[in-house]
N, C-alpha and C positions, 0 to 999 in steps of 0.2 A: 430713967428719969430725964426729961428734956431740960436743957439748960440754954439760957440766952447767951449768945457768944458775941464778942466784939470783933467786928470786921469792918474795914473801910471799903466802900464800894469802889469799883474801878473809875478812873478819871474820865473814861469815855462816856459815862452816863451824864447827860446834860441836865443840870438842876432846873432849867427852865422847862424842858420837855417832860421831865419826870420829877415834879416838885414835891417829893415825899421823902420822909426819912426811911432809909433802908435799914431793916432789922434782920437779924440772923439768929436762928435757934437750931440747936442740935437735936435732930430726930433720928433715933436708931442709927447713929453714926454718920448721918448726912448733915451738912451745913445748909439749912433751908433758909432762903431769902424770902422776906415778905414785907408788905407795907400794912400799916394799921392806922387808918386816918379817920378822924371825926368821932362823933358819939351819937348814940341813938340805937334804933333797931339794927341788928348785925347783918350785914351782907357779906357772904364769902364768895369771892370771885375766883373761878378756876378756868385756866386757859387751855387751849388745844395745842396743836402742832402746826408750825414750828415756832410758836410764840412764847411769851412769858408775861409777867404781870404788867409789863409796859403796854400790852394790848388794851388794858382797862383804864389807862391814865386819864382820858377825858371824862369817862363815866365817873371815876372816883372824884376827880376835881369838882364835878358838878353836884355830886351827891353827899360829899363828906360834911357839908353844913348841917345835914339832917339825919345822917346815918353813920354808923360805924362801918367803914369800908375796909375789908381785909382781903388782900390778894397775895397769893404765894406762888413760887416757882417750884415745879417738880425738880428733883435731883437731875442735874445734867442740862437743865433749861435755865435761861435767864442768868441770875447771879447765884443760883444754888449749886453746891458742890456735892457730887455723889460719893459715897464711901466706896472703897475698892471692891470690885466684883459685882457691882450693881448692873443689872441687865436692862433697865429702862422699860420694863414690861408694864402695861397698864394696870395689871393686878398689883404690882409692886407700888406703883404710884398711889393706888387707892389705900394701900397700907400706910404709906407716908402721910397722906392727907388725913387719915383717921388718927394717926399719932399726933399730927399737928392740931387737930380739933381738940384732942384730949389735953395736949400740953397747954393750950391757951384757955382751957376750961370753957369753951364756947357753949352757949345755950340759946334757944329760940333763934336759930340761924335761918336766914333765907339763902339758899344755895343759888348762885348765879353762875351757870356753867354753859360753855360753848364748845362745840366739837367734842374732843376727847374729855374736856373738863366736865361736861354735864354727865357723861357716862361714869367717870371716876367719882364725881360728886354723888351720884345716885348710889354707887356701891358703898361709899362712905356713910350715906344716910341710912342705908340698910343695916350697916354694922353698928350704928349708934341710934337706935330707936328713940324718938322723943327729942333729939337734939335739933333736928331741922323741922321747922313748921311751915315753910313755904318753899316753892321751887320756881326759879326762872330758868327756862331752857331755851337756848338759841342754836338753831342749825346743828342738829345732833341726832343721835339714835341711841338705843338702849337694849339691843337684842342681837343674837347671832345673825350674820348676813351671808354665811356660807351658802353657795348656790344661787345667790342673787347676782345676776350678770353684771349689773352696774358696779357693785362693790368688788366682785371677783376680778373684773377688768382693772379697776383701780389698784387693787393690791398687787396683782401680777405686774402691772406697768411700773408702779413706783417702788414695789417691794422686791423686785428681782435683784440678783447680785450685781448686775451692771448699774442699775439705778442707785442701789445703795452705795456703790463706789462713787458715783457722780455726786451723791448727796454729801459724802464725807470729803471728797476732794474739792468740790466747787460750790458747796452750800446750795445745791439744787433746789431744795424745798423752800428756803427763804427767798431765793431769787425768783422762783416760779410761783409759789403759793401766795406770798404776801401781795404782790401786784394783782394777780388774777382774783384774789379773794376780796379785793376792794373794787367795786363796780361803779360806785357813785363818785368817788374821788380817787386821785392818784396819791399814794403815799409819798411823802417828801423824801429827799435825799437823806436828811437827818434821821427821819424815822427808819428808813431802810438800814441805815448804818447801825441803829440800835438793835435791830433784829440780827444783822450780820455779826456784829461784835459779840453778841451773846453766845453765838455758835462759831467761834473764830478759828478753830483748829479742826483738823480731821477727827481727832479723838473726841473733841467736844461735840461734833456733829453726829456722833453715833446715836445720841439720844433721839434725834429727829429721824434718823435713818431706820430705827427699829420699829417705830409705830405703824408705818404702812404695812409691814409684814404681819403685824398682830391683828389687823382687821379680820383675817381668816384664822391665824394661828391661835388667837386667844378665845376661840369659840367657847371653851368651857367657862371662862370668866364671864363672857357675855350671857351665856345661858343662866349662870347664877344671878346676874343682875336682872335678867328678864323675869326669872322666877320670883324675885323679891319685889317686883314692881307693885304687886297687889297690896303689899304692906305700906306702900307710899301713896297709893291711888287716891286716898282721901285728902291729901294735902292740896291746898289752893295752889294753882300752877299758872304762871304766866309764860306763854310761848311767844317769843319774839323771833320772827322769821324773815331773813333777807331772801326775797323771792327770785333774785338773779344768781343764786348760788348754783354752781355746777356740781358740787359734791353731794349736797342733801336736797332731796326732791320733795314735791308736795306729798308723796306717799309716806315719807318719814314723818312729816308734820302731822298728817292725818292720823297716823298710828299713835303718835304722842297724844293727840287730842282725844282719841278713843281710850287711851290708857288712863288719863287723868280727867275724869268727868268734871271736876270743879276747876275748869280752866278758862282763861281768857287768851285769845290769840290776837297778836298785833302783827300784821304783815307790813314789812318795810319795803315798799316797792323800789325795785332797781338796786337793792343792796346785795352784797355778796356774802361769802362765808363769814367774814369778820364783821358782822353787822354792827357790833358795838363800837368798832373803830371806823367803819365806813359811813355810818349815820349815827354818831353819838348823841346828837340832840334828840332824835326820835327814840333812841334806846332809853335815854334818861327819862323822857316824857312818859314812855310806856310804864316804866317802873314806878315813877311818881304817881301817876294816875291810878295804877293798880293797887299800890300800897295804901293810897288814901282811902 
């Protein structure tokens, strides 16, 4: 049974930059941080690597007047604390998100997922048929990529033992991914600080170091997600795509379009991997227009 826990969020979180109440709930031994803002149709925002719910702050600020906006951090990311022995695998994150959805009793949910978040969210939707009735997918994928040179190269480059060491010691992913994933604007010093402080020790950075290795190693999980896509293919789907992303290519977008026939695609020209943070006004407009 999940229980709401009382925790004070760290002083480094700027109330002006992140103007939401931080809530904490215990899910299977983890202390999971989330925000739950506004009322109306429910949007569940799931982040990728190496980000946290902070990624969605401008989108949530713009939409909470008309929607219930919920964004959580996976254990080890953001302000969430993992239980001992947690391995930070995507399949484990999907279990935690499923427990979170159950604990909050969510219904008629629109999944809004980016990068790993969309994949983890789709796995959750497959485990809870009928809970999700719409999908918003941004710069992501949902199938095994073993043997695809583009992804094999990424996993070997960022997931090798030396790179993992650099991630743990020097916060390589935050310092590299966040700036290069924003192509239309440069993240401010204060924004970068919020990503760095969330992963501020070598032990803490293990969560972000693991995921690149799982691009290939979690093939069985990806295959399970892929096999379940047919059960979700009827859902209305909005695909929002930053076309200057170096991680996810037109091929991935086109495969998502083929997977979800009832889709609308919005290309955000010049935006990078973190399209919701790189071009928040366009991301918000895409959701508003589509939901209307």
